[in-house]
C-alpha positions as a Markdown table, in Angstrom:
| # | Residue | x | y | z |
|---|---|---|---|---|
| 1 | Met | 67.8 | 38.1 | 90.3 |
| 2 | Leu | 70.3 | 39.6 | 92.7 |
| 3 | Val | 68.9 | 40.3 | 96.2 |
| 4 | Leu | 70.6 | 42.8 | 98.5 |
| 5 | Ala | 69.8 | 44.0 | 101.9 |
| 6 | Arg | 70.2 | 47.7 | 102.5 |
| 7 | Arg | 69.3 | 50.1 | 105.4 |
| 8 | Pro | 68.2 | 53.6 | 105.1 |
| 9 | Thr | 70.9 | 55.9 | 103.7 |
| 10 | Glu | 72.8 | 53.0 | 102.3 |
| 11 | Ser | 73.3 | 52.8 | 98.5 |
| 12 | Leu | 74.1 | 50.4 | 95.7 |
| 13 | Gln | 75.9 | 51.2 | 92.5 |
| 14 | Ile | 74.9 | 50.1 | 89.0 |
| 15 | Gly | 77.8 | 50.7 | 86.7 |
| 16 | Pro | 79.7 | 54.0 | 87.0 |
| 17 | Asp | 76.6 | 56.3 | 86.5 |
| 18 | Ile | 73.7 | 54.9 | 88.4 |
| 19 | Thr | 73.3 | 55.0 | 92.2 |
| 20 | Ile | 70.2 | 53.8 | 94.1 |
| 21 | Thr | 69.9 | 55.0 | 97.7 |
| 22 | Val | 67.4 | 53.7 | 100.3 |
| 23 | Leu | 65.8 | 56.9 | 101.6 |
| 24 | Gly | 63.4 | 55.3 | 104.1 |
| 25 | Ile | 61.2 | 52.4 | 105.0 |
| 26 | His | 57.7 | 53.1 | 106.2 |
| 27 | Gly | 55.7 | 49.9 | 106.9 |
| 28 | Asn | 55.7 | 47.9 | 103.7 |
| 29 | Gln | 56.8 | 50.8 | 101.5 |
| 30 | Val | 60.5 | 51.5 | 100.6 |
| 31 | Arg | 61.5 | 54.9 | 99.3 |
| 32 | Leu | 64.3 | 54.9 | 96.8 |
| 33 | Gly | 66.4 | 57.7 | 95.5 |
| 34 | Ile | 67.9 | 57.1 | 92.0 |
| 35 | Thr | 70.8 | 59.2 | 90.6 |
| 36 | Ala | 71.3 | 58.5 | 86.9 |
| 37 | Pro | 72.1 | 60.4 | 83.7 |
| 38 | Arg | 69.1 | 62.1 | 82.0 |
| 39 | Thr | 69.5 | 59.7 | 79.1 |
| 40 | Val | 68.5 | 56.8 | 81.3 |
| 41 | Val | 64.7 | 56.2 | 81.4 |
| 42 | Ile | 63.5 | 55.2 | 84.9 |
| 43 | Asp | 59.9 | 54.1 | 85.3 |
| 44 | Arg | 57.9 | 52.0 | 87.7 |
| 45 | Ala | 57.2 | 48.5 | 86.2 |
| 46 | Glu | 53.5 | 49.2 | 85.7 |
| 47 | Val | 54.2 | 52.6 | 84.0 |
| 48 | His | 56.7 | 50.9 | 81.7 |
| 49 | Ala | 54.2 | 48.2 | 80.8 |
| 50 | Arg | 51.5 | 50.8 | 80.0 |
| 51 | Lys | 53.9 | 52.8 | 77.8 |
| 52 | Leu | 54.8 | 49.6 | 75.9 |
| 53 | Arg | 51.1 | 48.7 | 75.5 |
| 54 | Asp | 50.1 | 52.3 | 74.5 |
| 55 | Tyr | 52.9 | 52.8 | 72.0 |
| 56 | Thr | 52.6 | 49.5 | 70.3 |
| 57 | Arg | 48.8 | 49.3 | 70.1 |
| 58 | Pro | 47.4 | 50.2 | 66.7 |
| 59 | Thr | 44.6 | 52.7 | 66.9 |
| 60 | Asp | 42.1 | 54.0 | 64.4 |
| 61 | Asp | 44.0 | 57.4 | 64.4 |
| 62 | His | 47.1 | 55.6 | 63.1 |
| 63 | Ala | 45.1 | 54.0 | 60.3 |
| 64 | Val | 43.7 | 57.4 | 59.3 |
| 65 | Cys | 47.1 | 58.9 | 59.4 |
| 66 | Ala | 48.5 | 56.1 | 57.2 |
| 67 | Lys | 45.8 | 56.6 | 54.7 |
| 68 | Ala | 46.5 | 60.3 | 54.6 |
| 69 | Val | 50.2 | 60.1 | 54.0 |
| 70 | Ser | 50.5 | 56.8 | 52.0 |
| 71 | Pro | 50.5 | 57.2 | 48.3 |
| 72 | Arg | 48.0 | 55.0 | 46.6 |
| 73 | Leu | 49.4 | 52.6 | 44.1 |
| 74 | Pro | 47.3 | 51.4 | 41.2 |
| 75 | Gly | 45.6 | 48.1 | 42.1 |
| 76 | Thr | 46.1 | 48.4 | 45.9 |
| 77 | Ala | 43.6 | 49.3 | 48.6 |
| 78 | Leu | 44.1 | 50.8 | 52.0 |
């Protein structure tokens, strides 16, 4: 992990297209501004983890959908 010290209004560059700017520091909270192309997904770590969990977790709805769209082959059960 790279650790950098920055003051408010100072930035760091990630590649040619992503800039992270420290907007302010209030107590133990740091406000960051991120400039990146719209194709780059930016999430807080907990949101990213929740998305991964929600999108990869099988649900009863998926099983119902699979039964509805899957052709039944002779001798197989769903």
